[in-house]
C-alpha distance (Angstrom), angle and dihedral (degrees) to the residues before:
residue distance angle dihedral
X1 . . .
X2 3.74 . .
X3 3.79 117.8 .
X4 3.72 116.5 -110.4
X5 3.80 117.0 -105.4
X6 3.79 127.0 -158.5
X7 3.81 130.2 -161.0
X8 3.79 119.0 -146.2
X9 3.83 117.2 -159.0
X10 3.78 121.0 -154.7
X11 3.82 117.1 -169.8
X12 3.80 127.5 -166.7
X13 3.85 106.2 -145.2
X14 3.73 94.9 -162.7
X15 3.79 96.4 53.7
X16 3.80 100.5 20.2
X17 3.77 91.5 -128.2
X18 3.80 113.5 150.1
X19 3.81 121.3 -158.3
X20 3.79 125.8 -171.5
X21 3.82 134.6 -161.2
X22 3.77 126.6 -169.2
X23 3.79 118.3 -151.4
X24 3.80 136.0 175.9
X25 3.80 119.3 -124.0
X26 3.81 98.5 -130.7
X27 3.83 97.3 53.6
X28 3.76 90.0 45.4
X29 3.77 92.6 52.0
X30 3.80 90.6 47.2
X31 3.77 91.0 51.0
X32 3.79 92.1 49.5
X33 3.78 92.0 46.8
X34 3.80 90.5 47.1
X35 3.78 91.3 51.9
X36 3.80 90.6 53.4
X37 3.85 95.9 41.3
X38 3.80 96.9 47.3
X39 3.87 96.3 75.4
X40 3.79 90.1 44.6
X41 3.81 91.9 52.0
X42 3.79 91.1 46.2
X43 3.83 90.1 51.7
X44 3.80 92.5 48.7
X45 3.80 91.0 49.3
X46 3.78 92.0 50.0
X47 3.79 90.5 48.9
X48 3.80 92.0 50.4
X49 3.79 91.2 47.5
X50 3.82 91.4 49.3
X51 3.80 91.2 48.7
X52 3.81 90.7 51.6
X53 3.80 91.8 48.9
X54 3.81 91.3 48.6
X55 3.79 90.1 51.2
X56 3.81 90.4 50.5
X57 3.79 90.7 48.5
X58 3.81 91.1 50.4
X59 3.81 90.8 48.7
X60 3.81 91.0 48.8
X61 3.81 90.0 48.5
X62 3.80 91.7 53.1
X63 3.79 90.1 48.9
X64 3.81 91.5 48.9
X65 3.80 90.9 49.9
X66 3.80 90.0 52.1
X67 3.80 90.8 48.2
X68 3.80 91.3 47.4
X69 3.80 90.0 50.4
X70 3.80 89.6 50.0
X71 3.82 91.4 48.2
X72 3.79 91.1 48.4
X73 3.80 90.1 52.1
X74 3.81 90.9 46.9
X75 3.80 91.1 47.4
X76 3.80 90.7 50.2
X77 3.80 90.9 50.4
X78 3.81 91.5 48.8
X79 3.80 90.8 47.7
X80 3.80 90.0 52.4
X81 3.80 90.6 49.8
X82 3.79 91.7 48.9
X83 3.82 90.9 49.9
X84 3.79 89.0 48.9
X85 3.80 90.6 51.4
X86 3.80 91.0 48.7
X87 3.81 89.2 52.3
X88 3.81 91.2 50.1
X89 3.80 91.0 48.1
X90 3.81 91.6 50.7
X91 3.80 90.1 48.1
X92 3.80 92.1 49.7
X93 3.78 90.8 47.8
X94 3.80 91.7 54.6
X95 3.80 93.3 45.2
X96 3.80 99.5 41.8
X97 3.81 95.2 68.8
X98 3.80 113.0 94.5
X99 3.76 130.2 -170.0
X100 3.84 106.2 -91.4
X101 3.79 91.9 -128.4
X102 3.80 90.3 49.6
X103 3.80 90.6 49.8
X104 3.82 90.9 51.3
X105 3.78 90.9 51.1
X106 3.80 90.8 50.7
X107 3.80 90.6 52.1
X108 3.82 89.7 57.1
X109 3.80 93.4 56.5
X110 3.81 116.8 109.0
X111 3.79 115.0 -89.2
X112 3.80 91.5 -116.0
X113 3.81 90.3 59.7
X114 3.81 94.2 47.2
X115 3.81 90.1 46.7
X116 3.80 89.6 60.9
X117 3.78 89.3 59.3
X118 3.80 94.3 46.2
X119 3.80 116.2 115.8
X120 3.78 130.2 -127.9
X121 3.77 129.4 -105.2
X122 3.77 120.0 -53.0
X123 3.76 131.3 -146.3
X124 3.79 106.9 -103.9
X125 3.79 125.8 -133.2
X126 3.79 89.0 -113.5
X127 3.79 90.4 56.2
X128 3.78 91.1 51.0
X129 3.81 92.0 46.6
X130 3.80 90.1 50.9
X131 3.79 90.1 77.6
X132 3.81 90.0 69.0
X133 3.81 110.7 102.4
X134 3.79 122.2 -143.1
X135 3.80 91.1 -112.5
X136 3.79 136.1 16.7
X137 3.79 110.8 -143.1
X138 3.79 101.5 177.4
X139 3.80 143.4 14.2
X140 3.81 87.8 -103.7
X141 3.81 88.7 60.4
X142 3.80 90.5 49.4
X143 3.81 93.5 50.3
X144 3.78 90.2 44.9
X145 3.79 91.6 53.5
X146 3.82 91.6 46.8
X147 3.79 90.7 50.9
X148 3.81 90.7 50.0
X149 3.80 91.0 48.6
X150 3.80 92.2 48.5
X151 3.79 90.0 47.5
X152 3.80 90.1 52.3
X153 3.79 91.9 47.3
X154 3.80 91.3 48.9
X155 3.80 89.3 52.1
X156 3.80 91.3 50.0
X157 3.80 91.7 46.9
X158 3.80 90.5 51.1
X159 3.80 88.9 53.9
X160 3.79 91.5 47.1
X161 3.80 90.7 47.9
X162 3.80 90.4 50.5
X163 3.81 89.9 50.5
X164 3.81 91.2 49.4
X165 3.81 91.0 49.0
X166 3.82 91.5 49.1
X167 3.80 89.9 47.8
X168 3.79 90.6 50.4
X169 3.79 90.6 47.4
X170 3.81 90.3 51.7
X171 3.80 89.9 48.0
X172 3.81 90.7 51.2
X173 3.82 90.9 49.0
X174 3.82 95.6 47.2
X175 3.85 111.4 102.2
X176 3.78 98.0 -133.5
X177 3.82 109.3 144.4
X178 3.79 129.9 73.8
X179 3.80 111.6 -93.5
X180 3.82 91.8 -145.2
X181 3.80 139.7 8.4
X182 3.78 107.7 -113.1
X183 3.80 146.1 87.1
X184 3.81 123.6 -57.2
X185 3.80 105.5 -123.2
X186 3.78 99.8 160.7
X187 3.79 125.4 48.9
X188 3.79 133.3 -154.2
X189 3.79 114.9 -99.4
X190 3.79 138.2 26.2
X191 3.80 117.0 2.1
X192 3.79 142.6 139.3
X193 3.78 116.4 -82.4
X194 3.85 107.2 -107.3
X195 3.83 91.2 -140.4
X196 3.82 103.2 40.2
X197 3.81 102.8 19.5
X198 3.78 89.6 -132.5
X199 3.80 122.6 133.9
X200 3.76 113.3 -87.9
X201 3.79 144.6 152.8
X202 3.79 121.5 -104.7
X203 3.80 109.8 -146.7
X204 3.80 97.4 -157.7
X205 3.78 141.7 -6.1
X206 3.80 131.1 -72.0
X207 3.81 119.8 -136.0
X208 3.80 113.6 -165.6
X209 3.81 121.1 -149.8
X210 3.79 139.4 129.0
X211 3.77 121.4 -56.2
X212 3.78 113.5 -96.2
X213 3.80 95.8 29.1
X214 3.83 113.2 138.6
X215 3.78 123.6 -94.5
X216 3.79 117.5 -150.7
X217 3.79 133.4 -149.5
X218 3.79 106.5 -113.4
X219 3.82 94.4 -152.3
X220 3.79 141.3 6.3
X221 3.77 112.3 -76.3
X222 3.79 150.4 117.6
X223 3.82 127.4 -83.4
X224 3.79 104.6 -109.5
X225 3.81 95.7 174.5
X226 3.80 137.9 6.2
X227 3.80 109.4 172.9
X228 3.78 146.0 97.9
X229 3.83 108.0 -71.5
X230 3.82 118.5 -178.1
X231 3.83 115.5 -95.3
X232 3.82 90.3 3.3
X233 3.80 91.2 64.0
X234 3.79 110.5 -162.6
X235 3.80 101.9 11.2
X236 3.79 134.2 -173.0
X237 3.81 119.6 -164.7
X238 3.81 119.1 -166.7
X239 3.78 120.4 -162.5
X240 3.80 113.8 -150.0
X241 3.79 130.1 -174.1
X242 3.82 123.9 -86.4
X243 3.81 94.2 37.1
X244 3.82 96.6 -61.9
X245 3.82 122.5 141.7
X246 3.82 133.5 178.0
X247 3.81 129.3 -162.2
X248 3.82 128.5 -157.0
X249 3.82 115.1 -167.4
X250 3.83 142.5 -174.2
X251 3.83 92.0 31.2
X252 3.78 122.8 169.0
X253 3.80 92.0 -149.0
X254 3.81 147.8 -11.3
X255 3.79 131.2 -109.6
X256 3.82 94.6 -176.3
X257 3.78 137.6 47.6
X258 3.79 136.7 -137.9
X259 3.82 114.2 -68.7
X260 3.80 94.6 13.7
X261 3.81 118.5 139.8
X262 3.79 114.5 -127.7
X263 3.79 134.8 -172.5
X264 3.77 131.4 -141.5
X265 3.81 110.8 -78.7
X266 3.81 95.2 20.9
X267 3.82 116.8 135.6
X268 3.81 108.0 -112.9
X269 3.82 102.7 167.4
X270 3.79 148.0 -22.8
X271 3.79 134.0 -94.3
X272 3.81 115.9 -100.4
X273 3.79 144.1 147.9
X274 3.81 101.9 -115.1
X275 3.77 121.5 141.8
X276 3.79 121.1 12.5
X277 3.81 99.4 -9.1
X278 3.76 134.9 131.5
X279 3.81 94.3 -153.4
X280 3.78 145.0 -17.3
X281 3.80 110.5 -47.3
X282 3.77 143.0 120.5
X283 3.79 120.3 -108.3
X284 3.83 108.9 -153.5
X285 3.81 129.3 -170.8
X286 3.81 136.5 177.8
X287 3.80 124.0 -158.9
X288 3.80 130.1 -173.6
X289 3.80 113.2 -161.4
X290 3.81 88.0 -20.6
X291 3.81 94.3 -51.2
X292 3.80 118.3 118.8
X293 3.82 118.8 -118.5
X294 3.77 130.0 -164.5
X295 3.83 102.6 -104.1
X296 3.81 91.9 -151.3
X297 3.82 89.1 68.0
X298 3.81 90.0 65.4
X299 3.81 103.6 31.2
X300 3.78 102.1 100.2
X301 3.79 107.7 150.2
X302 3.79 145.4 14.6
X303 3.79 127.6 -76.2
X304 3.83 91.4 -89.6
X305 3.80 108.0 110.8
């Protein structure tokens, strides 16, 4: 069946010219329909595009909320770590200060004793700073760097804390107070034997005072011996950390027993004249790794702790 065709005449009244155009029905209808459908299709496309963009925005918003939650958690953890570090720093600051007299006594200890209390290697500032990248491209990079820095600082603080603890332990083990309150009548070194008059070597110092007066531990330690021992008479030996030992001789009695832990300033015995002694006094010795030291080099203050 042939498609219908229509002729449209257009006349110009002023000139009398008549023009004609022949059109088919189907193309005309399609054109008309297309003209009407085009705005509708454009509107539907815009709506679909807007819906897609809204969905993407909502998805991005959810992702951002998750990231923000993660960052908040990370920030809270970092804040807790920083507060913990501040607490450690404050603690170290309060513990690092030593009594000046105690510090002077520690400085006079033999190098081999101080070396035992020396700490290991520490992480340097340059090593900690090496974790910083040349550029930070995302918040994850920033948090990662902060965590690395905090980890490095925690490691350094642990080392510092260990050093402070070793220093405190050395201070506690350093015999630095007078073992008794009296007069020094016998000095460390060469002297004449009080019984024979012959030349001899005095291994400690003698402190003269009345019988029964208290004798004090000059540093923290453990009672290694408390018994009668030849010329020393009643003798107490205290073993301290870092190879240090003190001896207290000619005692009239004991206030401690074998294996007991004692602290600096604690009464451990009483002045006497037992053993090879000409009168009531305390014979006091200090040894470092078995080698005798002059006690007067370390005695810096009274028996008060």
